[in-house]
Biotite code that builds the C-alpha atoms (Angstrom):
import biotite.structure as struc

atoms = struc.array([
    struc.Atom([35.562, -111.852, 0.190], chain_id="A", res_id=1, res_name="UNK", atom_name="CA", element="C"),
    struc.Atom([32.327, -110.454, 1.403], chain_id="A", res_id=2, res_name="UNK", atom_name="CA", element="C"),
    struc.Atom([32.038, -106.865, 2.455], chain_id="A", res_id=3, res_name="UNK", atom_name="CA", element="C"),
    struc.Atom([31.298, -107.973, 6.025], chain_id="A", res_id=4, res_name="UNK", atom_name="CA", element="C"),
    struc.Atom([34.625, -109.789, 6.278], chain_id="A", res_id=5, res_name="UNK", atom_name="CA", element="C"),
    struc.Atom([36.427, -106.862, 4.745], chain_id="A", res_id=6, res_name="UNK", atom_name="CA", element="C"),
    struc.Atom([34.818, -104.436, 7.189], chain_id="A", res_id=7, res_name="UNK", atom_name="CA", element="C"),
    struc.Atom([35.416, -106.775, 10.136], chain_id="A", res_id=8, res_name="UNK", atom_name="CA", element="C"),
    struc.Atom([39.067, -107.132, 9.136], chain_id="A", res_id=9, res_name="UNK", atom_name="CA", element="C"),
    struc.Atom([39.448, -103.357, 8.958], chain_id="A", res_id=10, res_name="UNK", atom_name="CA", element="C"),
    struc.Atom([37.807, -102.960, 12.374], chain_id="A", res_id=11, res_name="UNK", atom_name="CA", element="C"),
    struc.Atom([40.101, -105.612, 13.869], chain_id="A", res_id=12, res_name="UNK", atom_name="CA", element="C"),
    struc.Atom([43.157, -103.936, 12.358], chain_id="A", res_id=13, res_name="UNK", atom_name="CA", element="C"),
    struc.Atom([42.089, -100.505, 13.620], chain_id="A", res_id=14, res_name="UNK", atom_name="CA", element="C"),
    struc.Atom([41.239, -101.905, 17.056], chain_id="A", res_id=15, res_name="UNK", atom_name="CA", element="C"),
    struc.Atom([44.625, -103.638, 17.313], chain_id="A", res_id=16, res_name="UNK", atom_name="CA", element="C"),
    struc.Atom([46.409, -100.446, 16.258], chain_id="A", res_id=17, res_name="UNK", atom_name="CA", element="C"),
    struc.Atom([44.412, -98.312, 18.739], chain_id="A", res_id=18, res_name="UNK", atom_name="CA", element="C"),
    struc.Atom([44.921, -100.770, 21.591], chain_id="A", res_id=19, res_name="UNK", atom_name="CA", element="C"),
    struc.Atom([48.682, -101.027, 21.160], chain_id="A", res_id=20, res_name="UNK", atom_name="CA", element="C"),
    struc.Atom([48.959, -97.278, 20.524], chain_id="A", res_id=21, res_name="UNK", atom_name="CA", element="C"),
    struc.Atom([47.292, -96.292, 23.821], chain_id="A", res_id=22, res_name="UNK", atom_name="CA", element="C"),
    struc.Atom([48.334, -99.239, 25.999], chain_id="A", res_id=23, res_name="UNK", atom_name="CA", element="C"),
    struc.Atom([51.716, -97.724, 26.945], chain_id="A", res_id=24, res_name="UNK", atom_name="CA", element="C"),
    struc.Atom([50.066, -94.400, 27.792], chain_id="A", res_id=25, res_name="UNK", atom_name="CA", element="C"),
    struc.Atom([47.485, -96.065, 30.036], chain_id="A", res_id=26, res_name="UNK", atom_name="CA", element="C"),
    struc.Atom([50.174, -98.168, 31.741], chain_id="A", res_id=27, res_name="UNK", atom_name="CA", element="C"),
    struc.Atom([52.326, -95.070, 32.278], chain_id="A", res_id=28, res_name="UNK", atom_name="CA", element="C"),
    struc.Atom([49.405, -93.209, 33.867], chain_id="A", res_id=29, res_name="UNK", atom_name="CA", element="C"),
    struc.Atom([48.653, -96.157, 36.167], chain_id="A", res_id=30, res_name="UNK", atom_name="CA", element="C"),
    struc.Atom([52.300, -96.412, 37.231], chain_id="A", res_id=31, res_name="UNK", atom_name="CA", element="C"),
    struc.Atom([52.543, -92.653, 37.892], chain_id="A", res_id=32, res_name="UNK", atom_name="CA", element="C"),
    struc.Atom([49.340, -92.658, 39.950], chain_id="A", res_id=33, res_name="UNK", atom_name="CA", element="C"),
    struc.Atom([50.607, -95.665, 41.918], chain_id="A", res_id=34, res_name="UNK", atom_name="CA", element="C"),
    struc.Atom([53.990, -94.052, 42.606], chain_id="A", res_id=35, res_name="UNK", atom_name="CA", element="C"),
    struc.Atom([52.429, -90.732, 43.649], chain_id="A", res_id=36, res_name="UNK", atom_name="CA", element="C"),
    struc.Atom([49.901, -92.481, 45.893], chain_id="A", res_id=37, res_name="UNK", atom_name="CA", element="C"),
    struc.Atom([52.594, -94.633, 47.466], chain_id="A", res_id=38, res_name="UNK", atom_name="CA", element="C"),
    struc.Atom([54.787, -91.584, 48.054], chain_id="A", res_id=39, res_name="UNK", atom_name="CA", element="C"),
    struc.Atom([51.995, -89.556, 49.664], chain_id="A", res_id=40, res_name="UNK", atom_name="CA", element="C"),
    struc.Atom([51.010, -92.463, 51.867], chain_id="A", res_id=41, res_name="UNK", atom_name="CA", element="C"),
    struc.Atom([54.621, -93.042, 52.913], chain_id="A", res_id=42, res_name="UNK", atom_name="CA", element="C"),
    struc.Atom([55.012, -89.386, 53.851], chain_id="A", res_id=43, res_name="UNK", atom_name="CA", element="C"),
    struc.Atom([51.757, -89.574, 55.798], chain_id="A", res_id=44, res_name="UNK", atom_name="CA", element="C"),
    struc.Atom([49.739, -87.033, 53.851], chain_id="A", res_id=45, res_name="UNK", atom_name="CA", element="C"),
    struc.Atom([47.204, -89.658, 52.806], chain_id="A", res_id=46, res_name="UNK", atom_name="CA", element="C"),
    struc.Atom([45.752, -92.021, 55.394], chain_id="A", res_id=47, res_name="UNK", atom_name="CA", element="C"),
    struc.Atom([47.407, -90.251, 58.330], chain_id="A", res_id=48, res_name="UNK", atom_name="CA", element="C"),
    struc.Atom([44.114, -89.512, 60.023], chain_id="A", res_id=49, res_name="UNK", atom_name="CA", element="C"),
    struc.Atom([43.289, -93.186, 60.298], chain_id="A", res_id=50, res_name="UNK", atom_name="CA", element="C"),
    struc.Atom([46.584, -93.894, 62.022], chain_id="A", res_id=51, res_name="UNK", atom_name="CA", element="C"),
    struc.Atom([46.172, -90.921, 64.350], chain_id="A", res_id=52, res_name="UNK", atom_name="CA", element="C"),
    struc.Atom([42.681, -92.058, 65.287], chain_id="A", res_id=53, res_name="UNK", atom_name="CA", element="C"),
    struc.Atom([43.836, -95.594, 66.090], chain_id="A", res_id=54, res_name="UNK", atom_name="CA", element="C"),
    struc.Atom([46.689, -94.261, 68.232], chain_id="A", res_id=55, res_name="UNK", atom_name="CA", element="C"),
    struc.Atom([44.310, -91.920, 70.051], chain_id="A", res_id=56, res_name="UNK", atom_name="CA", element="C"),
    struc.Atom([41.801, -94.713, 70.708], chain_id="A", res_id=57, res_name="UNK", atom_name="CA", element="C"),
    struc.Atom([44.529, -97.034, 71.962], chain_id="A", res_id=58, res_name="UNK", atom_name="CA", element="C"),
    struc.Atom([45.987, -94.396, 74.278], chain_id="A", res_id=59, res_name="UNK", atom_name="CA", element="C"),
    struc.Atom([42.527, -93.508, 75.627], chain_id="A", res_id=60, res_name="UNK", atom_name="CA", element="C"),
    struc.Atom([41.750, -97.175, 76.282], chain_id="A", res_id=61, res_name="UNK", atom_name="CA", element="C"),
    struc.Atom([45.109, -97.628, 77.984], chain_id="A", res_id=62, res_name="UNK", atom_name="CA", element="C"),
    struc.Atom([44.566, -94.594, 80.246], chain_id="A", res_id=63, res_name="UNK", atom_name="CA", element="C"),
    struc.Atom([41.111, -95.863, 81.136], chain_id="A", res_id=64, res_name="UNK", atom_name="CA", element="C"),
    struc.Atom([42.420, -99.344, 81.924], chain_id="A", res_id=65, res_name="UNK", atom_name="CA", element="C"),
    struc.Atom([45.200, -97.968, 84.125], chain_id="A", res_id=66, res_name="UNK", atom_name="CA", element="C"),
    struc.Atom([42.746, -95.723, 85.978], chain_id="A", res_id=67, res_name="UNK", atom_name="CA", element="C"),
    struc.Atom([40.416, -98.682, 86.522], chain_id="A", res_id=68, res_name="UNK", atom_name="CA", element="C"),
    struc.Atom([43.303, -100.798, 87.826], chain_id="A", res_id=69, res_name="UNK", atom_name="CA", element="C"),
    struc.Atom([44.294, -98.053, 90.287], chain_id="A", res_id=70, res_name="UNK", atom_name="CA", element="C"),
    struc.Atom([40.703, -97.718, 91.485], chain_id="A", res_id=71, res_name="UNK", atom_name="CA", element="C"),
    struc.Atom([40.435, -101.470, 92.002], chain_id="A", res_id=72, res_name="UNK", atom_name="CA", element="C"),
    struc.Atom([43.703, -101.672, 93.935], chain_id="A", res_id=73, res_name="UNK", atom_name="CA", element="C"),
    struc.Atom([42.717, -98.687, 96.086], chain_id="A", res_id=74, res_name="UNK", atom_name="CA", element="C"),
    struc.Atom([39.419, -100.390, 96.892], chain_id="A", res_id=75, res_name="UNK", atom_name="CA", element="C"),
    struc.Atom([41.308, -103.556, 97.830], chain_id="A", res_id=76, res_name="UNK", atom_name="CA", element="C"),
    struc.Atom([43.643, -101.518, 100.029], chain_id="A", res_id=77, res_name="UNK", atom_name="CA", element="C"),
    struc.Atom([40.697, -99.823, 101.747], chain_id="A", res_id=78, res_name="UNK", atom_name="CA", element="C"),
    struc.Atom([39.093, -103.187, 102.469], chain_id="A", res_id=79, res_name="UNK", atom_name="CA", element="C"),
    struc.Atom([42.344, -104.586, 103.852], chain_id="A", res_id=80, res_name="UNK", atom_name="CA", element="C"),
    struc.Atom([42.747, -101.497, 106.043], chain_id="A", res_id=81, res_name="UNK", atom_name="CA", element="C"),
    struc.Atom([39.202, -102.001, 107.342], chain_id="A", res_id=82, res_name="UNK", atom_name="CA", element="C"),
    struc.Atom([39.999, -105.605, 108.207], chain_id="A", res_id=83, res_name="UNK", atom_name="CA", element="C"),
    struc.Atom([43.270, -104.597, 109.887], chain_id="A", res_id=84, res_name="UNK", atom_name="CA", element="C"),
    struc.Atom([41.321, -102.252, 112.182], chain_id="A", res_id=85, res_name="UNK", atom_name="CA", element="C"),
    struc.Atom([39.860, -105.317, 113.907], chain_id="A", res_id=86, res_name="UNK", atom_name="CA", element="C"),
    struc.Atom([41.673, -105.719, 117.238], chain_id="A", res_id=87, res_name="UNK", atom_name="CA", element="C"),
    struc.Atom([40.844, -109.418, 117.571], chain_id="A", res_id=88, res_name="UNK", atom_name="CA", element="C"),
    struc.Atom([42.973, -110.604, 114.632], chain_id="A", res_id=89, res_name="UNK", atom_name="CA", element="C"),
    struc.Atom([45.569, -113.237, 115.348], chain_id="A", res_id=90, res_name="UNK", atom_name="CA", element="C"),
    struc.Atom([49.185, -112.579, 114.370], chain_id="A", res_id=91, res_name="UNK", atom_name="CA", element="C"),
    struc.Atom([49.160, -114.823, 111.287], chain_id="A", res_id=92, res_name="UNK", atom_name="CA", element="C"),
    struc.Atom([46.063, -113.184, 109.807], chain_id="A", res_id=93, res_name="UNK", atom_name="CA", element="C"),
    struc.Atom([47.361, -109.697, 110.601], chain_id="A", res_id=94, res_name="UNK", atom_name="CA", element="C"),
    struc.Atom([50.699, -110.532, 108.943], chain_id="A", res_id=95, res_name="UNK", atom_name="CA", element="C"),
    struc.Atom([48.932, -111.868, 105.813], chain_id="A", res_id=96, res_name="UNK", atom_name="CA", element="C"),
    struc.Atom([46.698, -108.787, 105.567], chain_id="A", res_id=97, res_name="UNK", atom_name="CA", element="C"),
    struc.Atom([49.695, -106.473, 105.949], chain_id="A", res_id=98, res_name="UNK", atom_name="CA", element="C"),
    struc.Atom([51.494, -108.372, 103.166], chain_id="A", res_id=99, res_name="UNK", atom_name="CA", element="C"),
    struc.Atom([48.428, -108.040, 100.925], chain_id="A", res_id=100, res_name="UNK", atom_name="CA", element="C"),
    struc.Atom([48.238, -104.319, 101.718], chain_id="A", res_id=101, res_name="UNK", atom_name="CA", element="C"),
    struc.Atom([51.911, -103.908, 100.823], chain_id="A", res_id=102, res_name="UNK", atom_name="CA", element="C"),
    struc.Atom([51.350, -105.747, 97.529], chain_id="A", res_id=103, res_name="UNK", atom_name="CA", element="C"),
    struc.Atom([48.342, -103.534, 96.735], chain_id="A", res_id=104, res_name="UNK", atom_name="CA", element="C"),
    struc.Atom([50.414, -100.389, 97.439], chain_id="A", res_id=105, res_name="UNK", atom_name="CA", element="C"),
    struc.Atom([53.158, -101.671, 95.125], chain_id="A", res_id=106, res_name="UNK", atom_name="CA", element="C"),
    struc.Atom([50.592, -102.325, 92.352], chain_id="A", res_id=107, res_name="UNK", atom_name="CA", element="C"),
    struc.Atom([49.154, -98.821, 92.803], chain_id="A", res_id=108, res_name="UNK", atom_name="CA", element="C"),
    struc.Atom([52.607, -97.211, 92.665], chain_id="A", res_id=109, res_name="UNK", atom_name="CA", element="C"),
    struc.Atom([53.603, -99.256, 89.627], chain_id="A", res_id=110, res_name="UNK", atom_name="CA", element="C"),
    struc.Atom([50.383, -98.441, 87.781], chain_id="A", res_id=111, res_name="UNK", atom_name="CA", element="C"),
    struc.Atom([50.725, -94.731, 88.570], chain_id="A", res_id=112, res_name="UNK", atom_name="CA", element="C"),
    struc.Atom([54.248, -94.910, 87.162], chain_id="A", res_id=113, res_name="UNK", atom_name="CA", element="C"),
    struc.Atom([52.881, -96.378, 83.933], chain_id="A", res_id=114, res_name="UNK", atom_name="CA", element="C"),
    struc.Atom([50.513, -93.409, 83.570], chain_id="A", res_id=115, res_name="UNK", atom_name="CA", element="C"),
    struc.Atom([53.384, -90.931, 83.262], chain_id="A", res_id=116, res_name="UNK", atom_name="CA", element="C"),
])
């Protein structure tokens, strides 16, 4: 055999031995890092800030939406009250406006209850 083949055979043998010698160690390190990372994430020490931020943003958006809904319903109620001040309304129209005002008050009360 030529010296190249002899040297290449030795390199292949050494490479195979080195690979299979350190493969279990590398796999063990990967498994340990995975288990530790999974444990820390499960406890909430890693990645907790992301969750807290999402919860904060969602709660802020919800509060803003509820406040906007209350403002809208109060504006509707003010407009209905302005229309009810008209003395020349017939009974049917007055009854409908009073029903709409009652519905707006219920929506306002319900929305304020959701804010608590």
